[in-house]
Structure formats: C-alpha cells, structure tokens
PyMOL commands that place a pseudoatom at each C-alpha (Angstrom):
pseudoatom trace, name=CA, resn=UNK, resi=1, chain=A, elem=C, hetatm=0, pos=[11.354, -13.283, -45.609]
pseudoatom trace, name=CA, resn=UNK, resi=2, chain=A, elem=C, hetatm=0, pos=[9.045, -15.894, -47.190]
pseudoatom trace, name=CA, resn=UNK, resi=3, chain=A, elem=C, hetatm=0, pos=[11.517, -18.670, -46.285]
pseudoatom trace, name=CA, resn=UNK, resi=4, chain=A, elem=C, hetatm=0, pos=[11.348, -17.511, -42.658]
pseudoatom trace, name=CA, resn=UNK, resi=5, chain=A, elem=C, hetatm=0, pos=[7.618, -17.425, -42.683]
pseudoatom trace, name=CA, resn=UNK, resi=6, chain=A, elem=C, hetatm=0, pos=[7.477, -20.972, -44.292]
pseudoatom trace, name=CA, resn=UNK, resi=7, chain=A, elem=C, hetatm=0, pos=[9.859, -22.229, -41.482]
pseudoatom trace, name=CA, resn=UNK, resi=8, chain=A, elem=C, hetatm=0, pos=[7.641, -20.536, -38.843]
pseudoatom trace, name=CA, resn=UNK, resi=9, chain=A, elem=C, hetatm=0, pos=[10.543, -18.529, -37.635]
pseudoatom trace, name=CA, resn=UNK, resi=10, chain=A, elem=C, hetatm=0, pos=[9.042, -15.532, -35.651]
pseudoatom trace, name=CA, resn=UNK, resi=11, chain=A, elem=C, hetatm=0, pos=[12.236, -13.724, -34.907]
pseudoatom trace, name=CA, resn=UNK, resi=12, chain=A, elem=C, hetatm=0, pos=[15.005, -12.620, -37.263]
pseudoatom trace, name=CA, resn=UNK, resi=13, chain=A, elem=C, hetatm=0, pos=[17.639, -9.824, -37.443]
pseudoatom trace, name=CA, resn=UNK, resi=14, chain=A, elem=C, hetatm=0, pos=[19.168, -7.817, -40.260]
pseudoatom trace, name=CA, resn=UNK, resi=15, chain=A, elem=C, hetatm=0, pos=[22.742, -6.706, -40.272]
pseudoatom trace, name=CA, resn=UNK, resi=16, chain=A, elem=C, hetatm=0, pos=[22.347, -3.444, -42.268]
pseudoatom trace, name=CA, resn=UNK, resi=17, chain=A, elem=C, hetatm=0, pos=[25.685, -1.814, -41.196]
pseudoatom trace, name=CA, resn=UNK, resi=18, chain=A, elem=C, hetatm=0, pos=[28.259, -4.220, -42.690]
pseudoatom trace, name=CA, resn=UNK, resi=19, chain=A, elem=C, hetatm=0, pos=[27.031, -7.412, -44.524]
pseudoatom trace, name=CA, resn=UNK, resi=20, chain=A, elem=C, hetatm=0, pos=[23.376, -7.018, -45.063]
pseudoatom trace, name=CA, resn=UNK, resi=21, chain=A, elem=C, hetatm=0, pos=[22.755, -10.626, -44.061]
pseudoatom trace, name=CA, resn=UNK, resi=22, chain=A, elem=C, hetatm=0, pos=[19.566, -11.881, -42.519]
pseudoatom trace, name=CA, resn=UNK, resi=23, chain=A, elem=C, hetatm=0, pos=[19.928, -14.009, -39.280]
pseudoatom trace, name=CA, resn=UNK, resi=24, chain=A, elem=C, hetatm=0, pos=[17.404, -16.313, -37.812]
pseudoatom trace, name=CA, resn=UNK, resi=25, chain=A, elem=C, hetatm=0, pos=[17.235, -15.951, -34.101]
pseudoatom trace, name=CA, resn=UNK, resi=26, chain=A, elem=C, hetatm=0, pos=[16.817, -19.141, -32.156]
pseudoatom trace, name=CA, resn=UNK, resi=27, chain=A, elem=C, hetatm=0, pos=[16.064, -19.322, -28.513]
pseudoatom trace, name=CA, resn=UNK, resi=28, chain=A, elem=C, hetatm=0, pos=[17.552, -22.563, -27.094]
pseudoatom trace, name=CA, resn=UNK, resi=29, chain=A, elem=C, hetatm=0, pos=[15.339, -24.436, -24.557]
pseudoatom trace, name=CA, resn=UNK, resi=30, chain=A, elem=C, hetatm=0, pos=[17.365, -26.836, -22.370]
pseudoatom trace, name=CA, resn=UNK, resi=31, chain=A, elem=C, hetatm=0, pos=[15.443, -30.171, -22.191]
pseudoatom trace, name=CA, resn=UNK, resi=32, chain=A, elem=C, hetatm=0, pos=[17.526, -31.156, -19.145]
pseudoatom trace, name=CA, resn=UNK, resi=33, chain=A, elem=C, hetatm=0, pos=[16.553, -28.002, -17.179]
pseudoatom trace, name=CA, resn=UNK, resi=34, chain=A, elem=C, hetatm=0, pos=[16.612, -28.558, -13.314]
pseudoatom trace, name=CA, resn=UNK, resi=35, chain=A, elem=C, hetatm=0, pos=[14.132, -26.520, -11.350]
pseudoatom trace, name=CA, resn=UNK, resi=36, chain=A, elem=C, hetatm=0, pos=[15.252, -25.053, -7.909]
pseudoatom trace, name=CA, resn=UNK, resi=37, chain=A, elem=C, hetatm=0, pos=[14.527, -27.189, -4.963]
pseudoatom trace, name=CA, resn=UNK, resi=38, chain=A, elem=C, hetatm=0, pos=[13.003, -24.374, -2.934]
pseudoatom trace, name=CA, resn=UNK, resi=39, chain=A, elem=C, hetatm=0, pos=[9.325, -23.563, -3.069]
pseudoatom trace, name=CA, resn=UNK, resi=40, chain=A, elem=C, hetatm=0, pos=[8.200, -20.484, -4.965]
pseudoatom trace, name=CA, resn=UNK, resi=41, chain=A, elem=C, hetatm=0, pos=[6.417, -18.385, -2.449]
pseudoatom trace, name=CA, resn=UNK, resi=42, chain=A, elem=C, hetatm=0, pos=[4.905, -15.943, -4.877]
pseudoatom trace, name=CA, resn=UNK, resi=43, chain=A, elem=C, hetatm=0, pos=[3.986, -18.192, -7.728]
pseudoatom trace, name=CA, resn=UNK, resi=44, chain=A, elem=C, hetatm=0, pos=[0.197, -18.446, -8.804]
pseudoatom trace, name=CA, resn=UNK, resi=45, chain=A, elem=C, hetatm=0, pos=[-0.851, -15.879, -6.094]
pseudoatom trace, name=CA, resn=UNK, resi=46, chain=A, elem=C, hetatm=0, pos=[-3.909, -13.745, -6.559]
pseudoatom trace, name=CA, resn=UNK, resi=47, chain=A, elem=C, hetatm=0, pos=[-4.637, -10.287, -5.079]
pseudoatom trace, name=CA, resn=UNK, resi=48, chain=A, elem=C, hetatm=0, pos=[-8.203, -9.813, -3.903]
pseudoatom trace, name=CA, resn=UNK, resi=49, chain=A, elem=C, hetatm=0, pos=[-9.126, -6.245, -3.173]
pseudoatom trace, name=CA, resn=UNK, resi=50, chain=A, elem=C, hetatm=0, pos=[-12.523, -7.171, -1.654]
pseudoatom trace, name=CA, resn=UNK, resi=51, chain=A, elem=C, hetatm=0, pos=[-15.839, -5.588, -2.725]
pseudoatom trace, name=CA, resn=UNK, resi=52, chain=A, elem=C, hetatm=0, pos=[-15.610, -1.960, -3.749]
pseudoatom trace, name=CA, resn=UNK, resi=53, chain=A, elem=C, hetatm=0, pos=[-18.789, -1.190, -1.922]
pseudoatom trace, name=CA, resn=UNK, resi=54, chain=A, elem=C, hetatm=0, pos=[-17.558, -2.244, 1.580]
pseudoatom trace, name=CA, resn=UNK, resi=55, chain=A, elem=C, hetatm=0, pos=[-15.053, 0.466, 2.130]
pseudoatom trace, name=CA, resn=UNK, resi=56, chain=A, elem=C, hetatm=0, pos=[-14.467, 3.721, 0.215]
pseudoatom trace, name=CA, resn=UNK, resi=57, chain=A, elem=C, hetatm=0, pos=[-11.171, 5.229, 1.307]
pseudoatom trace, name=CA, resn=UNK, resi=58, chain=A, elem=C, hetatm=0, pos=[-11.651, 8.407, -0.675]
pseudoatom trace, name=CA, resn=UNK, resi=59, chain=A, elem=C, hetatm=0, pos=[-14.630, 9.486, 1.165]
pseudoatom trace, name=CA, resn=UNK, resi=60, chain=A, elem=C, hetatm=0, pos=[-12.886, 9.046, 4.562]
pseudoatom trace, name=CA, resn=UNK, resi=61, chain=A, elem=C, hetatm=0, pos=[-9.955, 11.272, 3.805]
pseudoatom trace, name=CA, resn=UNK, resi=62, chain=A, elem=C, hetatm=0, pos=[-10.013, 15.038, 4.337]
pseudoatom trace, name=CA, resn=UNK, resi=63, chain=A, elem=C, hetatm=0, pos=[-9.736, 15.637, 0.563]
pseudoatom trace, name=CA, resn=UNK, resi=64, chain=A, elem=C, hetatm=0, pos=[-12.586, 13.323, -0.077]
pseudoatom trace, name=CA, resn=UNK, resi=65, chain=A, elem=C, hetatm=0, pos=[-14.886, 15.234, 2.467]
pseudoatom trace, name=CA, resn=UNK, resi=66, chain=A, elem=C, hetatm=0, pos=[-13.983, 18.586, 0.970]
pseudoatom trace, name=CA, resn=UNK, resi=67, chain=A, elem=C, hetatm=0, pos=[-14.551, 17.228, -2.535]
pseudoatom trace, name=CA, resn=UNK, resi=68, chain=A, elem=C, hetatm=0, pos=[-18.114, 16.007, -1.583]
pseudoatom trace, name=CA, resn=UNK, resi=69, chain=A, elem=C, hetatm=0, pos=[-18.761, 19.364, 0.005]
pseudoatom trace, name=CA, resn=UNK, resi=70, chain=A, elem=C, hetatm=0, pos=[-18.178, 21.230, -3.229]
pseudoatom trace, name=CA, resn=UNK, resi=71, chain=A, elem=C, hetatm=0, pos=[-20.067, 18.665, -5.362]
pseudoatom trace, name=CA, resn=UNK, resi=72, chain=A, elem=C, hetatm=0, pos=[-23.217, 18.773, -3.200]
pseudoatom trace, name=CA, resn=UNK, resi=73, chain=A, elem=C, hetatm=0, pos=[-23.033, 22.649, -2.647]
pseudoatom trace, name=CA, resn=UNK, resi=74, chain=A, elem=C, hetatm=0, pos=[-25.776, 24.748, -3.897]
pseudoatom trace, name=CA, resn=UNK, resi=75, chain=A, elem=C, hetatm=0, pos=[-25.441, 27.307, -6.769]
pseudoatom trace, name=CA, resn=UNK, resi=76, chain=A, elem=C, hetatm=0, pos=[-25.083, 30.300, -4.417]
pseudoatom trace, name=CA, resn=UNK, resi=77, chain=A, elem=C, hetatm=0, pos=[-22.502, 28.497, -2.341]
pseudoatom trace, name=CA, resn=UNK, resi=78, chain=A, elem=C, hetatm=0, pos=[-20.431, 27.894, -5.488]
pseudoatom trace, name=CA, resn=UNK, resi=79, chain=A, elem=C, hetatm=0, pos=[-20.589, 31.559, -6.384]
pseudoatom trace, name=CA, resn=UNK, resi=80, chain=A, elem=C, hetatm=0, pos=[-19.409, 32.423, -2.886]
pseudoatom trace, name=CA, resn=UNK, resi=81, chain=A, elem=C, hetatm=0, pos=[-16.492, 29.943, -3.108]
pseudoatom trace, name=CA, resn=UNK, resi=82, chain=A, elem=C, hetatm=0, pos=[-15.559, 31.070, -6.636]
pseudoatom trace, name=CA, resn=UNK, resi=83, chain=A, elem=C, hetatm=0, pos=[-15.561, 34.815, -5.495]
pseudoatom trace, name=CA, resn=UNK, resi=84, chain=A, elem=C, hetatm=0, pos=[-13.403, 34.037, -2.545]
pseudoatom trace, name=CA, resn=UNK, resi=85, chain=A, elem=C, hetatm=0, pos=[-10.878, 32.077, -4.604]
pseudoatom trace, name=CA, resn=UNK, resi=86, chain=A, elem=C, hetatm=0, pos=[-10.762, 34.874, -7.162]
pseudoatom trace, name=CA, resn=UNK, resi=87, chain=A, elem=C, hetatm=0, pos=[-10.126, 37.610, -4.402]
pseudoatom trace, name=CA, resn=UNK, resi=88, chain=A, elem=C, hetatm=0, pos=[-7.383, 35.356, -2.917]
pseudoatom trace, name=CA, resn=UNK, resi=89, chain=A, elem=C, hetatm=0, pos=[-5.773, 35.164, -6.416]
pseudoatom trace, name=CA, resn=UNK, resi=90, chain=A, elem=C, hetatm=0, pos=[-6.073, 38.894, -6.990]
pseudoatom trace, name=CA, resn=UNK, resi=91, chain=A, elem=C, hetatm=0, pos=[-4.492, 39.612, -3.446]
pseudoatom trace, name=CA, resn=UNK, resi=92, chain=A, elem=C, hetatm=0, pos=[-1.513, 37.196, -4.302]
pseudoatom trace, name=CA, resn=UNK, resi=93, chain=A, elem=C, hetatm=0, pos=[-0.823, 39.148, -7.509]
pseudoatom trace, name=CA, resn=UNK, resi=94, chain=A, elem=C, hetatm=0, pos=[-0.794, 42.506, -5.750]
pseudoatom trace, name=CA, resn=UNK, resi=95, chain=A, elem=C, hetatm=0, pos=[1.486, 41.149, -3.092]
pseudoatom trace, name=CA, resn=UNK, resi=96, chain=A, elem=C, hetatm=0, pos=[3.841, 39.801, -5.733]
pseudoatom trace, name=CA, resn=UNK, resi=97, chain=A, elem=C, hetatm=0, pos=[3.840, 43.091, -7.511]
pseudoatom trace, name=CA, resn=UNK, resi=98, chain=A, elem=C, hetatm=0, pos=[4.535, 45.104, -4.226]
pseudoatom trace, name=CA, resn=UNK, resi=99, chain=A, elem=C, hetatm=0, pos=[7.458, 42.905, -3.613]
pseudoatom trace, name=CA, resn=UNK, resi=100, chain=A, elem=C, hetatm=0, pos=[8.869, 43.271, -7.094]
pseudoatom trace, name=CA, resn=UNK, resi=101, chain=A, elem=C, hetatm=0, pos=[8.516, 47.117, -6.825]
pseudoatom trace, name=CA, resn=UNK, resi=102, chain=A, elem=C, hetatm=0, pos=[10.272, 47.180, -3.427]
pseudoatom trace, name=CA, resn=UNK, resi=103, chain=A, elem=C, hetatm=0, pos=[13.153, 45.100, -4.885]
pseudoatom trace, name=CA, resn=UNK, resi=104, chain=A, elem=C, hetatm=0, pos=[13.524, 47.534, -7.885]
pseudoatom trace, name=CA, resn=UNK, resi=105, chain=A, elem=C, hetatm=0, pos=[13.767, 50.392, -5.463]
pseudoatom trace, name=CA, resn=UNK, resi=106, chain=A, elem=C, hetatm=0, pos=[16.530, 48.699, -3.365]
pseudoatom trace, name=CA, resn=UNK, resi=107, chain=A, elem=C, hetatm=0, pos=[18.624, 47.783, -6.278]
for i in range(1, 107): cmd.bond("trace and resi %d" % i, "trace and resi %d" % (i + 1))
show_as sticks, trace
zoom trace
C-alpha cells in the first residue's frame, strides 16, 4: 500500500478469493484520440430559471390557493376546519364498520 501511495497510484484492486495479489489499476489515455466531427449541441449549456420573484407557480395552482387559505385563516376558522375533518373521518369509519358487519351477515 505504501508503494502505491509513493507511485501516486489512486486506484488498486485486491484479489481476495484466489491469489491475494494486489493489482494497480491503470486507465489508458489514448494520445491519438480523434474527436467526432459533428458539433456537440448540449456541451457547455447553462439553464437559467430566471428570477424566483417574477413568477411563483405554487401560488397560481389550486393547491397553492387552498394552502394559502389555511395559512392565513384565523384561529376560529382553523377549529371549524379541524372539526369538519374529524367528523368526516368518524363517518368514514362508521361506514367501513357497517359494510364489514353486512359482509359478515351475508357470509
């Protein structure tokens, strides 16, 4: 390992299954490489999203409008919405239980 560090060899492999040898991995760089003749259309491109203040897509969607309604609602309105959701949840459980009781009676 020290020899690999002295030789500035960054990659190595160890064969633990059969021989236990250490192999220095070498990536060959061809000095006579020929680049393609066509132009790279996507090389060195940048993506500009523009200013974040110019357009907020979240606020224009229906979900964004509902979310803003909940965040700006008063305390009493929050209690009313929470109560409504609680009663909807309880009614869904009762419907589920009624359907399970009816299925047991049919079986």
